[in-house]
RODO-2510 file (C-alpha; in nm, 4 decimals, decimal comma):
residues 131
     n   res          X          Y          Z
     1     m     0,8728    -1,7129     1,8816
     2     a     0,5485    -1,4366     1,8508
     3     d     0,2672    -1,5229     1,6940
     4     t     0,1631    -1,1541     1,6354
     5     m     0,3145    -0,7865     1,5649
     6     q     0,2494    -0,4558     1,5416
     7     f     0,1111    -0,3117     1,2029
     8     d     0,0524     0,1027     1,1883
     9     l    -0,0860     0,2553     0,8779
    10     v    -0,1020     0,6107     0,8533
    11     s    -0,1313     0,8919     0,5770
    12     p    -0,1128     1,2393     0,5382
    13     e    -0,4852     1,2843     0,6211
    14     r    -0,5275     1,0476     0,9456
    15     s    -0,3898     0,7429     1,1197
    16     l    -0,6034     0,4435     0,9790
    17     a    -0,5080     0,1288     1,2068
    18     s    -0,2665     0,0283     1,4306
    19     l    -0,3099    -0,3090     1,5592
    20     q    -0,1417    -0,6646     1,6408
    21     a    -0,0940    -0,8743     1,3056
    22     a    -0,0288    -1,2163     1,2562
    23     e     0,0529    -1,1701     0,8497
    24     v     0,0565    -0,8367     0,6456
    25     q     0,0689    -0,9153     0,2730
    26     i     0,1952    -0,5655     0,0493
    27     p     0,1616    -0,4443    -0,3279
    28     g     0,5838    -0,3588    -0,3000
    29     t     0,7097    -0,1781    -0,5722
    30     e     0,8770    -0,4567    -0,6789
    31     g     0,6914    -0,6992    -0,6077
    32     d     0,4306    -0,8454    -0,3252
    33     m     0,5917    -0,9507    -0,0273
    34     t     0,3879    -1,1067     0,2872
    35     i     0,5637    -0,9722     0,6068
    36     l     0,5879    -1,2526     0,9077
    37     p     0,6356    -1,1273     1,2919
    38     n     1,0572    -1,1358     1,2983
    39     h     1,1044    -1,0193     0,9521
    40     a     1,4350    -0,9517     0,8835
    41     p     1,4148    -0,4990     0,8994
    42     v     1,3712    -0,4007     0,5445
    43     l     1,2478    -0,0676     0,3761
    44     t     1,1046    -0,0816     0,0735
    45     t     0,8123     0,1558    -0,1610
    46     l     0,4852     0,0458    -0,2328
    47     r     0,2844     0,0489    -0,5328
    48     p    -0,1123     0,1349    -0,5842
    49     g    -0,2768    -0,1914    -0,4575
    50     v    -0,3879    -0,3635    -0,1597
    51     v    -0,2481    -0,4288     0,2235
    52     k    -0,3866    -0,7318     0,3345
    53     v    -0,3672    -0,7579     0,7384
    54     s    -0,4299    -1,0866     0,9112
    55     g    -0,4850    -1,0683     1,2843
    56     p    -0,6363    -1,2005     1,5845
    57     d    -0,9834    -1,0157     1,5065
    58     g    -0,9403    -1,1179     1,1577
    59     d    -0,8695    -1,0180     0,8391
    60     v    -0,8587    -0,6212     0,6910
    61     d    -0,8109    -0,4937     0,3742
    62     y    -0,6713    -0,1316     0,2946
    63     v    -0,6266     0,0275    -0,0379
    64     v    -0,3193     0,2446    -0,0889
    65     t    -0,1965     0,4671    -0,3771
    66     g     0,1601     0,4027    -0,3032
    67     g     0,4023     0,4869    -0,0070
    68     f     0,6869     0,3399     0,1758
    69     v     0,7048     0,0452     0,4161
    70     e     0,9500    -0,0869     0,7121
    71     i     0,9610    -0,3669     0,8860
    72     s     1,1203    -0,4842     1,1464
    73     p     1,1040    -0,8314     1,3329
    74     e     0,8477    -0,6025     1,5930
    75     g     0,6007    -0,4869     1,3201
    76     v     0,5670    -0,3175     0,9767
    77     s     0,4490     0,0354     0,9547
    78     v     0,3055     0,1635     0,6435
    79     l     0,3797     0,5340     0,5368
    80     a     0,1141     0,5837     0,2685
    81     e     0,0137     0,8410    -0,0275
    82     q    -0,3776     0,7808     0,0300
    83     a    -0,4959     0,5141     0,2216
    84     h    -0,9088     0,4147     0,2384
    85     l    -1,0314     0,0929     0,4659
    86     g    -1,1153    -0,1940     0,1625
    87     s    -1,4860    -0,2379     0,2366
    88     e    -1,5765     0,1834     0,2657
    89     v    -1,3422     0,2792    -0,1106
    90     k    -1,5033     0,4287    -0,3499
    91     k    -1,3929     0,4239    -0,7101
    92     a    -1,4378     0,7626    -0,7268
    93     d    -1,2269     0,8263    -0,3778
    94     l    -0,8892     0,6618    -0,6364
    95     e    -0,9894     0,9063    -1,0353
    96     s    -0,8269     1,1872    -0,9054
    97     a    -0,5013     1,0061    -0,7910
    98     l    -0,5373     0,8031    -1,1688
    99     t    -0,5899     1,1529    -1,3152
   100     f    -0,2396     1,2909    -1,1187
   101     a    -0,0206     1,0189    -1,2314
   102     r    -0,1331     1,0640    -1,5565
   103     e    -0,0525     1,4373    -1,5625
   104     q     0,2642     1,3450    -1,4302
   105     a     0,3393     1,0726    -1,6718
   106     e     0,2767     1,3464    -1,9797
   107     k     0,5098     1,5724    -1,7848
   108     a     0,7793     1,3327    -1,6965
   109     g     1,1052     1,3250    -1,8821
   110     d     1,2951     1,0479    -2,0873
   111     e     1,4199     0,8955    -1,7266
   112     d     1,1314     0,9089    -1,5506
   113     k     0,8690     0,8195    -1,8481
   114     s     0,9097     0,4271    -1,7829
   115     t     0,8538     0,4725    -1,3806
   116     a     0,5512     0,6940    -1,4692
   117     e     0,3953     0,4781    -1,7117
   118     k     0,4026     0,1774    -1,4267
   119     l     0,2182     0,4178    -1,1823
   120     v    -0,0428     0,4544    -1,4111
   121     a    -0,1140     0,1325    -1,5369
   122     d    -0,0777     0,0117    -1,1554
   123     m    -0,3335     0,2847    -1,0893
   124     v    -0,5818     0,1746    -1,3782
   125     q    -0,5477    -0,2133    -1,2282
   126     l    -0,6270    -0,1456    -0,9265
   127     l    -0,9309     0,0621    -1,0650
   128     e    -1,0594    -0,2195    -1,2917
   129     d    -0,9935    -0,5176    -1,0150
   130     m    -1,2643    -0,2711    -0,7731
   131     e    -1,5368    -0,3380    -1,0454
***
């Protein structure tokens, strides 16, 4: 059994990480997940939150505003809408995403309203956790 797996994190702006990881914790839309090497294949979506990566070189946190995750036995690939290194992110970096989420929630039709409001609540929680 492998002790590590490949972890990659990309956003539209840049590639933030490509490293070996022993464990990855993600804020999944359906709930938090912990991924270990040789995990069963899964495709899932992210809610706003913190992706935590533990590996041979230590622990690293990344703040994401949402996106997709592909999990395979060999590794984890995160495609984030926006992503920032946890130690460098500032509240102002995420406030525009919250403003956009609020605008979308106001425009959402009945069938999308609860999902849009959940996104706003997750963004608000993420900003509060940063304080």
